[in-house]
N, C-alpha and C positions, 0 to 999 in steps of 0.2 A: 561426305566428310569422314575423316578418321576420328579416333577418339579424342583427337586434339580439336577442341571446339573452336568455332569461328568467333572471334571477338567482336564486340561493338567498337567501331572506330569512333573516337571521341569527337571528331569533327565531320562525321557523316550523318546525313539526315535521312529519315525513313518516312515515307508518306503514309499517314494513318487515315486521312479522309480526303475526298476530292468531290467537289460539287461544281456543276456548270449552271450558272444562273439562268432561269427560264426567261424567255422573251417577254413575258407579261409581268415580270417582277418590278414593282415600284421601288424606288430607292429606299434602302433599309440598312440601319447600322449593322455591321458585320457580327457584333456580339449577339444581337437579337436574332439575326438570321441563323447563326450556328446553334443557338439555344434550342431552336425548334427542330433541329435536324440531327443532333448528336445525343444519343441516349445516355442517361446517368451522368450528366455533366451539370455544371453550374456557371453562372456568369463570372464568378470569381476565377474559376479555372480557365475559362476562355480568355479573360482579361490578362491573366498571368502569362498565358501562352502567347498572347499578342504582344505584351510588353517584352517578352524574351525574343521576339522576332520569328516565332515558329508558325504564325498564321500568315498566309500569303495570298495575294490576288494577282493573277497572271504572273506568278513566280516572283513577285516583289512583296516584301514584308510591309504590313499596314498597321495603323493604329486602331484602337477599339472603336473610335467614332467614325471610321471609314464606312461609307455607304455603298453597298453593292449595287450593281446595275446589270441589266440584261446582257448575256453573252460572256460575262467575266467568268474566270475559273478560280474558284476558291480552294485552297489546299491547306491541310495541316500537316506539317512535317516536323517530326520530333527526332531527337538524337538517340532513339532506341527503337528497336523493331516492334511491330505489332505482336502482341502475345497471341500465339496460335495453339499452344500446347496446354492441355489440362495439367494443372499443377497439383501433384499429389503430396500431402503432408507425410513426412517420414521422420521418425525419432532418431535423428543423427546428431551426435554431440557437436556443439559449436564452441569455438574459442572466441568469446565476445570481449572485445577491448573496451567498448563504450556503447551505451544505448540510452536513448531518451524517446520522447513521443514522436520525434521527427526522423531520426536516423539511427542506424545500427552500424557499428564498425566491427568487423570481424578479422581474425587472423586465419586466413585460409590455409588449409593443410595441403600437403602434396597428394597427388593421385586422386584429386577431386575435381570433377567438371563443375563449372559454375551454374549452368542453366540446362534444363532438359533439352535434348535435341536428338538428331538421328544417331542411334546406337547408344544413347545415354538418356533414357527416359526416367530413370530413378537414380537415387543415390547421389544427387547433386546438391550443391550448396543451397539452391533455391528450394528444393524439397525440404531441406532441414529448416530453412527460414520460415516456410509456410507452417510447419509443425510448431515452431517456436512462437509464431504470431498467434496461433490459436489460443494460447494461454494468456494473451494480453487482454485488457479490458476492451469491450466492444464500444464502437461509436454509438452516438445517441440514436441513430437509425437502425441499430442492431447489426450493422455490417462491420467487417474488419478489413483493413487495407492489405493488399498483397505486396510482397517485397518488390521494389523497383530497382532494377540494375541500371547503373549509370556508367559503369566501366566493368571490365572483366580481367581475369588472369587466366593464363593457359592452365590446362589440367595439372601439369606437374610443377607449375610456378606457385610458390608459397608467398604468404605475407598479407599486408594490410589492404582491405577493401571496405568501401563505404556503400551502404545501400539505403535508398530512400524509403521511408515507411508510409509516407503520405504522397498523394498526387502532387501537392505543391512542393514538398521537399524534393521529390524526384525531379521535377521540372527545374528547380533552382540549382540543384547539383549538376544536372545535365548541362545546364547553361554554363556553369563554371568549367566543366571539362571541355565543352565546345569552344569556349573563349580562352582556354588554356591558362586559367588563373589558379588552378590547383598546382601543388608541388609534389611530384612523385620521384622518389629515388629508390633505385634497385641496387642490390649487391649481386654481382655475377662473377663466376669463376670461369675464365677463358683460357684456351690453349695458347701456348707460346708466351714469351716475355714481352709484355706491352712496353714499347720503348718510351712513350710519353702520353700525356693527357691529350685529348682532342675532341673533335666533333665530327660525326658522320652525317652527311646530307646526301640523300639519294631517294628518288621516288620509289615507293614500295607498291607492289601489286602482285596479283596471282601469277605464278609462273606460267608461261605459255606452253611449257612441256608437261607440267604436273600441277593441275589446279588446286591440289591439296596443300601446296607449298607456296610461300611468298618469295619474291626475289626483288633485287634492286635493278631499276631501270635508270641508267645514268643520263640518258638523253632527255628524260622527262616526257617521252612520247606516251608511255604507259604509266599506270599507277598514280599514286598521290604523293605529294611532298611529305617527307618525313625527316625529322632532325633528332639525333641522339647525342647528348654530351656525355663524355666519359672521363674518368680520372683514375689513376692507379692508386690503390690502397695498400697493396702488399705484393711483392714479387716473390714467387715460390718456385724458382727454377724454370721448369717447362710449362708452368701455368701462372696466371696472374689474377689476383683478386681486384676487381674494379668496381667503382660506383658509376651507375648510369642514371642520368637525369633526362626524362622525356620532355621534349618540347611539343611533340605531337603524339598521338596515340594510335598508331597503326597496328594491324594484326601482326603478331610475332616480331614487332619492330626491333627490339634489342637483339634478339636471336639472329635475325637476318642481317642487321647492320654489322654486328660483330663478325659474323661469317664473311661478310663482304670485304672487311679490312684484314682478313686472314687470321682472325681470332675466334673460331667457333666456340660456343659455350661447352664447357666440360659436360660430357654425357648427354648431349643434345641428340636425341635419336633421329629426329626429322632432318636436322641440318648438319649431320656428319661428325658431331662432337663425341659420339660414343665409340670412336675408334682411336687407336694410338696415333696421335697427330705428331708428336715430337718426343724425343727421348732416345734412350740407348736400345741396342738390340739384345740386351741381356734378358734372359728368361725371367729372372727375378724381378726386373723392372716391369716387364709386361704383366706379371702376376700382381704386382703392387697396384698398377693402374686398374686392372680388372677388379680387384678387391674394392678399390675406391668407387668404381662404377656401381657396385652392388649396394652401396650405402644409400643411394637415392634412386627413385624410379625413373627420373628423367633429367632434364637440363638443370644445372646448378644456377638457378635464378630465383632471387627472393625480393619481394616488394618490401623493402626495409622501412620506408616511411611515406606518409601521405598527409598533406596539409590542404585544408579547404575552409571556406567560410560557412559557418553554420547557417542552414537555409532559413531559419526563423530569427535568430538573434543577430546574425551577421558576425559573430565572434570568430576570429581565426583559430582553428583547431588543428593540432598536429598529433599524429599517432605513430608509434614505432613498434616494430616487431623484431625480436631477436632472431638470429639465424636458427633454423631448425637443427635438431640434433645431428642428422645425417650430413648436412652441409658443414657444420662445425667440425665433425669428425674427419671429414675429407681434408679440411684446412690443417687440422692437427697432424694428420699423417703426412701431408706434403711438407709441412715445416720440419718434421722429424727426418723425412727423406733428404731434404736439402741440407740439413745439419750433419748428416752422416754419410752422404753419398761420396763415392771415390772415383766416379767416372769423369 
């Protein structure tokens, strides 16, 4: 992978456990069966996972009172990968929008990878959260929960993220992303004048030519279904400020969908937006664009708002994050350019 981390796709499941029932096993409730085989768990956790449809027998979701029988395959599939990397606490400043015992909502900064991975083992958002959680009151058993990611933002994408602080909160939030009951809206600056509002529907998957990048497969033979709704917020000559609403949560979805319809994101290094896409041949204009590029480290994409149901109270919560300084300055410069240009 590049320094552009791979995201958790909101409707993708990852296998955490898998058991094949022994030939001599007598019928036994699945929650009791799993209690004896999964370390550091509880019946409540197992029942919550069952209720959410994450515990399956022969690939079919079952209820807590289901009784396992010889030869069946029991699997636990969750909407987040198994944690494999040791998480190291680091004292990195966090912009916290909200926090309680169940969740923490942060305003992610640019140039920050969310989770440790290949090439980025430190300096990530999770490293910062682990340090922050060390200062929280301990649970009755003396342990502290580690932050649970239920969605991600690319390294250079800024804005609102929610993180589960308990196993139960993480599971319930994951279910909301999986079932698409959250509401996520992004601001993006794209190249060219966007003619009208619209929707992009196209399967997204890893490029057959470059596995580090995603691409649209129109015939549906590869990739997974992805839907992005967009509307024009402001026209700025050779670029347009748009709002994107995600219906699915695929890796690099907005960036790839916008490129697919001819509007790559401004300064998107991986998807070609860091070049002069449209405009005049004047040297002054080229320098103007280059100076705008320098204001942000990557694509002009900001997770402006996020709404979800609180995992414990059920209350609908919504959080917003203002555009970061560099993004705002780019808009200001384009407005001034449009107002004064003579080409």
